[in-house]
C-alpha positions as CSV (number, residue, x, y, z in Angstrom):
1,M,0.0,0.0,0.0
2,C,1.4,3.4,-1.0
3,L,0.8,6.1,1.6
4,F,1.7,8.9,-0.8
5,Q,-0.5,10.2,-3.6
6,Y,1.1,11.7,-6.7
7,D,-0.5,14.1,-9.1
8,D,-0.5,11.5,-12.0
9,D,-2.3,8.9,-9.9
10,P,-5.8,8.3,-11.4
11,E,-7.4,7.6,-8.0
12,P,-6.3,6.8,-4.5
13,E,-5.6,3.1,-3.7
14,E,-8.3,3.0,-0.9
15,R,-11.7,4.4,-1.2
16,I,-12.6,6.6,1.7
17,P,-15.1,6.1,3.2
18,A,-15.7,2.5,2.6
19,G,-19.5,2.9,2.4
20,P,-22.2,0.9,4.0
21,L,-20.8,-2.2,5.6
22,Y,-22.2,-5.5,6.8
23,V,-20.9,-5.7,10.3
24,P,-20.8,-9.0,12.4
25,A,-23.0,-8.5,15.5
26,R,-24.4,-10.4,18.5
27,P,-28.1,-9.9,19.2
28,G,-28.9,-9.3,22.8
29,G,-32.6,-8.8,23.4
30,T,-33.4,-5.2,22.8
31,H,-30.0,-4.2,21.6
32,V,-27.3,-5.4,19.2
33,T,-23.6,-5.6,20.0
34,V,-20.9,-5.2,17.4
35,R,-18.3,-7.9,17.4
36,L,-14.7,-6.9,17.7
37,F,-11.8,-9.0,16.5
38,R,-8.0,-9.1,16.7
39,S,-5.6,-8.4,13.8
40,P,-2.8,-11.0,13.1
41,L,-0.6,-8.8,15.3
42,G,-3.1,-8.8,18.2
43,A,-4.5,-5.3,17.9
44,R,-8.3,-4.9,18.4
45,T,-10.1,-4.1,15.2
46,A,-13.6,-3.6,14.0
47,V,-14.5,-5.6,11.0
48,G,-16.9,-4.8,8.1
49,F,-17.7,-6.6,4.9
50,T,-18.8,-5.1,1.5
51,S,-21.4,-7.9,0.9
52,P,-23.3,-10.4,3.0
53,E,-21.8,-13.2,0.8
54,R,-18.3,-12.2,1.8
55,L,-19.3,-12.1,5.5
56,A,-20.9,-15.6,5.2
57,A,-17.8,-17.0,3.4
58,T,-15.5,-15.8,6.2
59,L,-17.6,-16.1,9.3
60,G,-20.3,-18.6,8.3
61,A,-23.9,-18.3,7.1
62,D,-25.2,-18.3,10.7
63,Q,-23.4,-15.1,11.6
64,P,-25.9,-12.3,12.4
65,W,-25.0,-8.9,11.0
66,I,-26.2,-5.3,10.9
67,R,-25.6,-2.6,8.3
68,L,-23.5,0.4,9.4
69,S,-21.6,3.1,7.7
70,E,-17.8,3.3,8.2
71,T,-18.2,6.4,10.3
72,A,-20.8,4.8,12.7
73,L,-18.7,1.7,13.1
74,R,-15.6,3.7,13.9
75,A,-17.6,5.8,16.4
76,M,-18.9,2.6,18.1
77,A,-15.5,0.8,18.2
78,E,-13.1,3.5,19.2
79,P,-14.3,4.0,22.8
80,L,-13.7,0.2,23.2
81,G,-10.1,0.5,22.1
82,A,-10.5,-0.7,18.5
83,T,-9.0,2.1,16.4
84,L,-8.4,-0.1,13.4
85,L,-11.1,-1.0,10.8
86,T,-10.6,-4.1,8.7
87,V,-12.7,-4.3,5.5
88,D,-13.2,-7.7,3.9
89,P,-10.7,-9.8,5.8
90,G,-9.9,-12.9,3.9
91,L,-8.8,-15.3,6.6
92,T,-10.0,-16.0,10.1
93,A,-9.0,-18.5,12.6
94,P,-11.5,-20.8,14.2
95,A,-12.7,-20.0,17.7
96,V,-10.4,-21.3,20.4
97,A,-12.0,-24.4,22.1
98,P,-11.5,-24.8,25.8
99,A,-8.8,-27.3,26.7
100,P,-10.1,-30.7,27.8
101,A,-9.9,-31.4,31.5
102,I,-6.7,-33.3,32.4
103,A,-7.2,-36.2,34.7
104,P,-4.9,-36.1,37.7
105,L,-1.9,-38.5,37.6
106,P,-2.0,-41.5,39.9
107,R,0.1,-41.0,43.0
108,Q,3.4,-42.7,42.8
109,A,5.4,-44.0,45.8
110,T,8.6,-42.2,46.3
111,V,11.7,-44.2,46.1
112,S,14.8,-43.2,48.0
113,A,18.2,-43.2,46.4
114,A,19.1,-46.2,48.5
115,G,16.0,-48.1,47.4
116,A,16.7,-47.4,43.8
117,A,20.2,-48.6,44.2
118,R,19.0,-51.9,45.8
119,R,16.7,-52.6,42.9
120,E,19.5,-52.1,40.4
121,D,21.7,-54.5,42.3
122,A,19.0,-57.1,42.5
123,S,18.6,-57.4,38.8
């Protein structure tokens, strides 16, 4: 991505603003909560998609969404610490599953150094 714009450039590389976005959300009774994600480097980011098909391809067909402008999404996400906006992310990692419970190890009898030496001599 080029951060500089030259006079002979026909148009900027990124369209600003992104326009109406399909934003992943979580319904919660009388209100809706916008989902926030993490970038590959761990920064909090708001995510928007340019079509419902792209959203479904990335997050699944069951993912609820709402329609928001880029400005409204930024205004909702910035107080929560998400200053980045990612449009049409192409790759997501599956949700982290909780680790299975580990069964405790059986208690083992402690063997002194003298006892271990006697066993070695007996064989």
